C-alpha positions in Angstrom: -50.1 -26.5 -21.4 -52.6 -24.0 -20.4 -54.5 -24.2 -17.0 -57.1 -26.7 -16.9 -60.1 -24.5 -16.6 -58.8 -22.0 -19.7 -61.3 -22.0 -22.7 -59.1 -22.3 -25.9 -60.3 -21.4 -29.2 -58.3 -22.1 -32.2 -57.9 -20.4 -35.4 -57.8 -22.6 -38.5 -55.8 -21.4 -41.5 -57.3 -24.1 -43.9 -56.7 -24.3 -47.9 -58.8 -25.9 -50.1 -57.7 -28.0 -53.6 -59.2 -28.1 -56.7 -59.3 -30.7 -59.4 -61.4 -31.6 -62.6 -62.7 -34.8 -63.5 -65.2 -35.9 -66.4 -67.0 -32.5 -67.3 -67.5 -32.0 -63.4 -65.4 -30.0 -60.7 -64.2 -31.3 -57.4 -63.5 -29.7 -54.3 -61.6 -31.2 -51.7 -62.6 -31.1 -48.4 -61.4 -28.5 -45.8 -57.5 -29.1 -44.1 -56.3 -27.0 -41.0 -52.6 -26.4 -41.6 -51.7 -23.7 -38.9 -53.3 -23.6 -35.5 -52.8 -20.2 -32.6 -54.2 -20.9 -29.2 -55.8 -17.9 -27.7 -56.8 -18.4 -24.1 -59.4 -16.2 -22.7 -58.2 -14.8 -19.3 -62.0 -14.1 -18.3 -62.1 -18.1 -18.8 -59.5 -18.5 -15.9 -59.3 -18.4 -11.7 -56.4 -16.5 -10.6 -53.6 -19.0 -10.8 -54.1 -19.2 -14.0 -54.2 -15.6 -14.7 -51.2 -15.6 -12.8 -49.5 -18.0 -14.9 -50.3 -16.4 -18.4 -49.6 -13.1 -17.0 -45.9 -14.6 -16.0 -46.0 -16.3 -19.4 -46.9 -13.4 -21.6 -44.4 -10.9 -20.0 -41.7 -13.3 -20.3 -42.5 -13.6 -23.7 -42.1 -10.0 -24.5 -38.7 -9.6 -22.3 -36.9 -12.6 -24.6 -38.4 -10.7 -27.8 -37.3 -7.5 -26.6 -34.3 -8.6 -25.7 -33.9 -10.6 -29.2 -34.5 -7.2 -30.7 -31.7 -5.5 -28.7 -29.1 -8.1 -29.1 -30.2 -8.6 -33.1 -29.4 -4.4 -33.5 -26.4 -4.2 -31.0 -25.0 -7.1 -33.6 -25.2 -4.9 -36.7 -22.8 -2.5 -34.7 -20.5 -4.9 -35.7 -20.9 -4.4 -39.3 -19.2 -0.9 -40.3 -21.3 -0.4 -43.6 -24.2 -0.8 -41.5 -23.1 0.6 -38.0 -24.3 4.3 -39.0 -27.9 3.4 -40.2 -28.0 1.2 -36.9 -27.1 3.2 -34.6 -29.0 7.0 -35.8 -32.2 4.3 -37.0 -32.4 0.8 -36.5 -32.0 1.0 -32.9 -34.1 3.6 -31.7 -36.6 2.3 -33.9 -37.0 -1.7 -32.7 -36.4 -0.4 -29.2 -39.8 1.4 -29.1 -41.3 -1.6 -30.9 -42.8 -3.3 -28.0 -43.8 -0.1 -26.2 -45.7 0.6 -29.5 -47.2 -2.6 -30.5 -49.4 -2.6 -26.8 -50.4 0.5 -27.2 -51.4 0.1 -30.7 -53.2 -3.1 -29.9 -54.9 -1.5 -26.7 -56.9 0.7 -29.0 -58.1 -2.1 -31.8 -61.0 -3.9 -31.7 -64.9 -2.9 -30.9 -64.9 1.0 -30.0 -66.4 0.6 -26.6 -64.1 -2.0 -25.3 -61.3 -0.3 -27.1 -61.9 3.0 -25.1 -61.7 0.7 -22.3 -58.9 -1.0 -22.8 -56.4 2.2 -24.0 -55.8 2.9 -20.5 -53.2 -0.4 -20.8 -51.6 1.8 -23.6 -51.6 4.7 -21.8 -49.9 3.1 -19.0 -47.6 1.1 -21.0 -46.8 4.9 -22.3 -46.2 6.9 -19.0 -44.4 3.5 -17.4 -42.0 3.3 -19.6 -41.5 6.6 -20.4 -41.1 7.6 -16.3 -39.9 4.1 -15.6 -36.8 4.6 -17.9 -36.0 7.9 -16.4 -36.1 7.3 -13.0 -35.0 3.6 -12.1 -32.3 3.0 -14.8 -31.4 6.7 -14.7 -30.6 6.7 -10.6 -28.7 2.7 -11.5 -26.5 4.0 -14.2 -25.8 7.0 -11.5 -24.8 4.7 -8.4 -22.9 2.2 -10.4 -21.4 4.8 -12.6 -20.2 7.2 -9.9 -16.9 8.0 -8.9 -15.3 10.3 -6.5 -15.9 13.9 -6.4 -12.3 15.5 -6.1 -10.9 19.5 -6.4 -12.1 22.8 -5.3 -15.3 22.4 -7.9 -15.8 19.1 -6.5 -15.8 17.3 -10.3 -16.5 13.5 -10.8 -12.1 12.0 -10.9 -12.0 9.9 -13.4 -8.3 9.2 -13.2 -8.3 8.5 -9.9 -6.5 5.4 -8.6 -9.3 3.8 -7.4 -12.5 6.0 -9.0 -14.0 5.1 -5.9 -13.7 4.8 -2.5 -16.0 3.1 -0.3 -16.6 4.6 3.0 -20.2 3.2 3.7 -21.6 6.3 5.1 -24.5 8.3 3.6 -22.2 11.5 3.3 -20.5 9.4 0.4 -23.1 9.6 -1.8 -23.2 13.4 -2.2 -19.4 13.0 -2.3 -19.4 10.6 -4.8 -21.4 11.1 -8.6 -20.8 11.1 -12.6 -20.6 13.7 -15.2 -23.4 14.8 -17.3 -21.6 15.5 -20.8 -22.8 17.5 -23.5 -24.4 14.7 -25.4 -26.7 14.5 -22.5 -27.3 18.1 -22.0 -28.4 17.2 -25.8 -30.6 14.8 -25.6 -32.2 16.3 -22.4 -33.6 19.2 -25.0 -34.8 16.9 -27.7 -36.6 15.1 -25.0 -38.4 18.4 -23.6 -38.9 19.3 -27.4 -40.8 16.5 -28.3 -43.4 17.0 -25.2 -44.7 19.4 -27.4 -47.7 17.5 -29.0 -48.7 16.6 -25.2 -49.5 19.8 -24.4 -51.3 20.2 -27.6 -53.6 17.3 -27.0 -54.7 18.4 -23.6 -56.0 21.6 -24.7 -59.3 20.3 -25.9 -59.2 17.8 -23.2 -59.2 20.4 -20.2 -62.3 21.9 -21.7 -64.6 19.4 -23.5 -66.5 16.9 -21.4 -69.2 14.0 -22.4 -69.3 10.9 -23.2 -66.8 9.1 -25.7 -68.2 10.7 -28.9 -68.6 14.1 -27.7 -64.8 14.1 -26.4 -63.6 12.3 -29.6 -65.0 15.0 -31.9 -64.1 17.9 -30.1 -60.7 16.2 -30.1 -60.6 15.0 -33.8 -58.6 17.7 -35.5 -55.9 18.5 -32.5 -55.6 14.8 -32.6 -54.9 15.2 -36.1 -52.3 18.0 -35.7 -51.1 16.3 -33.2 -50.6 13.2 -35.3 -48.6 15.2 -37.8 -46.5 17.0 -35.2 -45.6 13.5 -33.5 -44.5 12.1 -37.4 -42.8 15.5 -38.0 -40.5 15.1 -34.6 -40.1 11.6 -35.2 -38.4 11.9 -38.4 -36.4 14.6 -37.2 -35.1 13.0 -34.2 -34.3 9.8 -36.7 -32.9 12.3 -39.2 -30.3 14.3 -36.3 -29.3 10.5 -34.9 -28.5 9.6 -38.2 -26.4 12.4 -39.0 -24.6 12.1 -35.6 -24.1 8.5 -35.8 -22.0 9.1 -39.1 -20.5 11.8 -37.7 -19.2 8.8 -35.0 -21.6 10.2 -31.9 -22.1 7.0 -30.9 -18.8 5.5 -31.6 -18.7 4.8 -27.8 -21.9 2.5 -28.4 -20.2 0.8 -31.1 -16.7 0.2 -29.1 -18.7 -0.9 -26.3 -20.4 -3.9 -28.4 -17.1 -4.7 -30.3 -15.4 -5.1 -27.0 -18.0 -7.0 -25.0 -18.4 -9.2 -28.3 -14.5 -9.6 -28.1 -15.0 -10.2 -24.8 -17.5 -13.1 -24.7 -15.5 -14.6 -27.7 -18.4 -14.2 -30.1 -15.9 -13.3 -32.4 -12.6 -13.3 -33.2 -9.8 -10.2 -33.3 -9.9 -10.0 -37.0 -13.3 -10.6 -37.4 -14.8 -7.7 -35.2 -11.8 -5.0 -36.5 -10.7 -5.7 -40.0 -13.9 -4.2 -41.5 -13.9 -1.3 -39.5 -9.9 -0.8 -40.3 -10.6 -1.0 -44.0 -13.4 1.7 -43.9 -11.6 3.9 -42.0 -8.5 3.7 -44.5 -10.7 4.0 -47.0 -12.4 7.1 -46.1 -8.8 8.6 -45.6 -7.8 7.3 -49.4 -11.1 9.4 -50.1 -10.2 12.6 -48.6 -6.7 12.4 -49.6 -7.5 11.7 -53.2 -10.3 15.2 -53.2 -7.6 17.2 -51.7 -4.3 16.0 -53.4 -4.3 19.5 -55.9 -4.3 21.4 -52.5 -0.6 19.3 -52.0 -2.1 17.7 -49.0 -0.1 14.0 -47.9 -1.5 10.9 -46.3 1.4 10.3 -43.4 1.1 7.1 -41.8 2.3 6.4 -38.4 4.8 4.0 -38.2 5.3 1.4 -35.9 8.2 0.9 -35.4 9.3 3.6 -37.2 12.1 1.8 -38.9 9.9 -0.8 -40.7 8.3 0.4 -43.7 6.3 -2.9 -44.1 3.6 -2.4 -41.4 2.3 1.6 -41.6 -0.2 2.7 -39.5 -2.8 5.2 -40.0 -3.3 7.5 -36.9 -6.9 7.3 -37.1 -6.5 3.3 -37.2 -4.1 3.3 -34.4 -6.8 5.6 -32.4 -9.4 3.0 -32.9 -7.5 0.0 -31.7 -6.2 1.7 -28.7 -9.6 2.4 -27.9 -10.5 -1.3 -28.3 -8.0 -3.1 -27.3 -6.3 -0.8 -24.8 -8.4 -2.6 -21.7 -7.5 -6.0 -23.1 -3.5 -5.1 -23.1 -3.6 -4.0 -19.6 -5.9 -7.2 -18.6 -2.9 -9.4 -20.1 0.2 -7.2 -18.9 0.2 -9.8 -15.4 3.4 -7.8 -14.0 2.0 -4.6 -14.8 5.2 -3.5 -16.5 3.4 -1.5 -19.7 4.7 -4.5 -21.5 3.8 -7.8 -23.0 6.1 -10.9 -23.2 5.7 -12.9 -26.1 3.8 -15.4 -24.2 0.9 -13.3 -22.8 0.9 -11.8 -26.4 0.2 -15.8 -27.5 -2.3 -16.1 -24.5 -4.2 -12.6 -26.0 -4.0 -13.8 -29.3 -5.9 -18.0 -28.5 -8.1 -16.1 -26.3 -8.8 -13.2 -29.0 -9.7 -16.4 -31.5 -6.9 -15.8 -33.6 -5.0 -19.3 -35.1 -1.6 -18.8 -35.5 1.7 -21.3 -35.4 4.3 -20.7 -32.6 6.8 -20.0 -35.4 4.8 -17.2 -36.9 3.6 -15.8 -33.2 7.7 -15.8 -32.6 7.7 -14.3 -36.2 5.7 -11.5 -35.6 6.5 -10.6 -31.7 10.2 -10.4 -33.0 8.9 -8.0 -36.0 7.7 -5.1 -33.4 10.1 -6.0 -30.8 12.2 -2.7 -31.8 15.1 -3.0 -28.5 15.0 -6.8 -28.6 14.7 -6.9 -24.9 11.5 -9.6 -25.0 9.2 -7.2 -24.5 6.6 -5.1 -26.7 5.2 -2.2 -25.3 1.7 -0.7 -26.1 2.1 0.9 -29.4 4.4 -1.9 -30.7 1.5 -4.3 -29.9 -1.2 -1.9 -31.4 1.0 -2.7 -34.9 1.6 -5.6 -34.3 -2.5 -6.4 -33.8 -2.9 -4.5 -36.9 -0.6 -6.6 -38.7 -2.4 -10.0 -37.9 -6.0 -8.4 -38.6 -4.8 -7.5 -41.7 -2.8 -10.7 -42.6 -6.0 -12.5 -41.9 -7.9 -10.8 -44.8 -5.2 -11.7 -47.1 -5.0 -15.0 -46.3 -9.0 -15.3 -46.7 -8.7 -13.2 -50.0 -6.0 -15.9 -51.5 -8.0 -18.8 -49.8 -11.2 -17.6 -52.3 -9.3 -17.4 -55.1 -7.7 -21.1 -54.5 -11.1 -22.2 -53.5 -12.9 -20.5 -56.9 -10.3 -22.0 -58.8 -10.9 -25.6 -57.9 -14.3 -25.8 -58.1 -13.8 -24.3 -61.9 -12.1 -27.1 -62.2 -14.5 -29.3 -60.5 -17.2 -28.2 -62.7 -15.5 -28.4 -65.7 -14.1 -32.1 -65.4 -17.7 -33.2 -63.4 -20.0 -35.5 -66.0 -22.1 -37.7 -63.1 -24.6 -35.0 -62.9 -24.5 -35.0 -58.8 -25.5 -32.0 -57.6 -22.7 -31.0 -54.4 -23.8 -30.8 -50.8 -23.9 -27.4 -49.1 -22.0 -27.1 -46.1 -23.8 -25.3 -43.1 -22.0 -22.5 -42.1 -20.8 -22.9 -38.4 -22.4 -21.6 -35.6 -18.8 -20.4 -33.9 -18.5 -17.6 -35.8 -14.6 -17.2 -34.6 -14.0 -20.7 -36.9 -14.8 -18.0 -39.8 -12.7 -15.7 -41.9 -13.2 -12.0 -41.4 -15.5 -11.7 -44.3 -17.6 -14.6 -43.2 -18.0 -13.5 -40.0 -19.5 -10.7 -41.1 -21.8 -12.2 -43.0 -22.6 -14.3 -40.5 -23.3 -11.5 -37.9 -25.6 -10.3 -40.2 -27.8 -13.4 -40.8 -27.8 -13.7 -37.0 -29.0 -10.3 -36.6 -32.0 -10.1 -38.8 -33.0 -13.6 -37.6 -33.1 -12.3 -34.1 -34.9 -9.0 -35.0 -37.7 -10.8 -37.1 -38.0 -13.3 -34.9 -38.2 -10.8 -32.1 -40.5 -8.3 -33.8 -42.6 -11.3 -34.9 -42.9 -12.4 -31.3 -43.9 -8.8 -29.9 -46.7 -8.6 -32.6 -48.3 -12.1 -31.5 -48.3 -11.7 -28.0 -48.6 -8.2 -27.8 -52.5 -7.8 -28.2 -53.3 -10.6 -25.9 -51.0 -9.1 -23.4 -53.1 -5.9 -23.1 -56.4 -8.3 -22.4 -54.5 -9.9 -19.3 -53.6 -6.5 -18.1 -57.4 -5.3 -18.0 -58.3 -8.2 -16.6 -55.6 -8.4 -13.8 -57.1 -4.7 -13.3 -60.6 -5.7 -13.4 -59.3 -8.8 -10.5 -57.3 -6.1 -8.4 -60.9 -3.7 -8.8 -58.1 -0.9 -9.6 -57.7 1.2 -13.2 -56.0 -0.6 -15.7 -54.0 2.1 -15.8 -51.8 1.3 -12.9 -51.5 -2.3 -13.8 -49.8 -1.3 -17.0 -47.7 1.5 -15.4 -46.0 -1.0 -13.3 -46.0 -4.1 -15.0 -45.6 -3.3 -18.6 -42.1 -2.1 -18.6 -41.0 -4.5 -16.6 -41.7 -6.6 -20.0 -40.9 -4.1 -22.5 -38.1 -2.2 -21.2 -35.7 -4.9 -19.3 -33.0 -5.1 -21.8 -32.9 -1.0 -21.5 -32.8 -1.4 -17.4 -29.5 -3.8 -17.8 -27.8 -2.6 -20.8 -27.3 1.0 -19.0 -26.1 -0.4 -15.7 -23.6 -2.6 -17.8 -22.1 0.4 -19.4 -22.0 2.9 -16.2 -20.5 0.0 -14.4 -17.3 0.4 -16.4 -16.9 4.4 -14.6 -15.7 6.1 -17.3 -16.9 9.2 -18.8 -17.5 8.0 -22.2 -19.9 5.0 -20.9 -22.3 7.2 -18.7 -22.5 9.1 -21.8 -23.6 6.0 -23.3 -25.9 4.7 -20.7 -27.8 8.4 -19.7 -28.2 9.2 -23.7 -30.3 6.3 -24.6 -32.4 6.6 -21.8 -33.2 9.9 -23.0 -33.4 8.5 -26.7 -36.1 5.8 -25.4 -37.7 8.5 -24.1 -37.5 11.0 -26.9 -39.1 7.6 -29.3 -42.0 7.2 -26.7 -43.0 11.2 -27.1 -42.5 10.4 -31.1 -43.5 7.0 -32.2 -45.5 5.5 -29.5 -47.7 8.6 -29.3 -48.1 9.0 -32.5 -49.7 6.0 -32.3 -52.2 7.2 -29.8 -52.9 10.1 -31.7 -53.6 7.9 -34.7 -55.9 5.7 -33.1 -58.0 9.0 -31.2 -58.4 10.3 -35.3 -58.8 7.3 -37.2 -61.1 5.2 -35.0 -63.2 8.2 -33.3 -61.2 7.2 -29.5 -61.2 10.2 -26.6 -58.0 11.0 -25.0 -59.1 11.5 -21.1 -55.7 11.1 -19.7 -55.2 14.3 -18.4 -53.5 13.4 -15.2 -51.4 10.8 -16.7 -50.5 13.4 -19.3 -49.3 16.0 -16.7 -47.0 13.3 -14.9 -45.4 12.5 -18.0 -44.5 16.0 -18.9 -43.4 17.0 -14.9 -41.3 14.1 -14.5 -39.5 14.4 -18.4 -38.9 18.3 -17.4 -37.6 17.7 -14.3 -35.3 15.3 -15.5 -34.3 17.3 -18.2 -33.3 20.4 -16.4 -31.7 18.1 -13.9 -29.4 16.4 -17.0 -29.0 19.9 -18.1 -26.3 20.1 -15.0 -22.2 19.6 -14.7 -22.6 16.6 -12.5 -24.8 14.6 -10.4 -24.4 13.1 -7.5 -25.3 9.1 -6.4 -27.7 10.9 -3.5 -29.0 12.6 -6.1 -29.7 9.7 -8.2 -31.7 8.0 -5.2 -34.2 11.1 -5.3 -34.6 10.5 -8.9 -35.6 6.9 -8.3 -37.9 8.1 -5.7 -39.9 9.8 -8.6 -40.9 6.6 -9.9 -43.6 5.7 -6.8 -44.4 9.6 -6.5 -45.5 9.6 -10.3 -47.9 6.9 -9.1 -49.3 8.6 -6.1 -49.4 12.1 -8.2 -51.8 10.8 -11.0 -54.3 9.2 -8.3 -54.1 12.6 -6.3 -55.1 14.5 -9.3 -57.9 11.9 -10.2 -58.9 12.1 -6.6 -59.6 16.4 -7.0 -61.4 15.5 -10.6 -59.1 15.4 -13.6 -59.5 12.7 -15.6 
């Protein structure tokens, strides 16, 4: 319950029923059906305000995690993976920040002009925090030794990082900055153009809100249109790159994690993508048959004509299961014995009898030495995945036949009770696991988005009141606190991927942060431009705008290099607190 001194308003949604009697009409009494508490932070004491700040912040943090996890789940669905990676992930990732910015500019115009500082603080804090704190953490946790004449990151070393415990090691270790990171940096810098546009009138027009708003009116409209164009262009390029496989690293990381934590079975996670790859190969083969091209199968083992694996499928399975193979290779001889293979299948939730396990193992133990190497292991996994699909298909046919017989023979008129889908995905068939994943993902996305929309508005009021109590501008409070609630998931995810210490995973971590900044420059800034144009608000945030632009260009230029040392990462982290001091300095010098 809220603190005792909180004044709770209650919004009541009522329903009136209408009935008719002898020549007259009677309206029933109003009945309350839904009640939402709305606590006014101005009526709270200090402890109550802190309680409300923590409560709303946690709800927004929880909601942003639901959105992030729901989006990641959809990456497990091959038919949706391209759309999710290119459009859904970047769009929904910006929803928490965008909601705070939207609600900061609603309500009474004069009050909205004041609370707009909360939205600007969230925009600046989110953008600058993402490009500094998690960026630095990703570089630190993803760092490897520099080696060779040119001191390049050595991702093939064993171990990859030699801990010396000295400050000099920070300059001798770091990460590689790949072409994908370079592309993300260019896109991020390009999408800052609307900031420059709105600053043209902001530098020269002074006066009250209405005077400034009138002078910025058409500049804001142009900025809004430009933000929308950049937003659509960004989503278009992301979708193209996703369909071309640019986000394959992200998808594989999600699949690996789902398998690792036991959220889905081996066949449930991989059957759909295997089928997708095979269908694409067949389509390409059909289109090029007239040129005499043949589809070649990589057969593992080569003397077995029953279990051919397409090279593309083998490559995909190797990228997903390579780490698991090494983990179950206890004696590190590059092979698995039958017992190790059985433990692997059990841990990855594949139900298989001991007799069938022995049969599959012996099928791929080509030299009969009691072990299978990595290629044979991949072929065996492929066989088990395809068998699971065939069992699912035949089970559905049998169920359909039995159901038809029951319907024809049933004459008691009673309805059968439908069984609930088990919460444990691994107990389902591969096809049913995909359906269950979709249901859970869309449920998480719906709940997360709803929570964001419900709690962003009261969070703006709480941040504004916190600034009043601390006697500091609302911008600074929002700059520091808002990103903790709305961007915590990005911080955790980037650190998780970077800690894998590969060139691919550091690319996933850093491009995600650049993408979040680009979304702030397009989707979130478009909301501000719309508020200024449609609501008649004034953009009086020159100091904040300069800080946002300088940080993005600074990080963007830095990211265009071929590598970044751990020492440089710490310098990047220092930019976050320095940017706050920089804004304060500019405002002290007279900029609004």
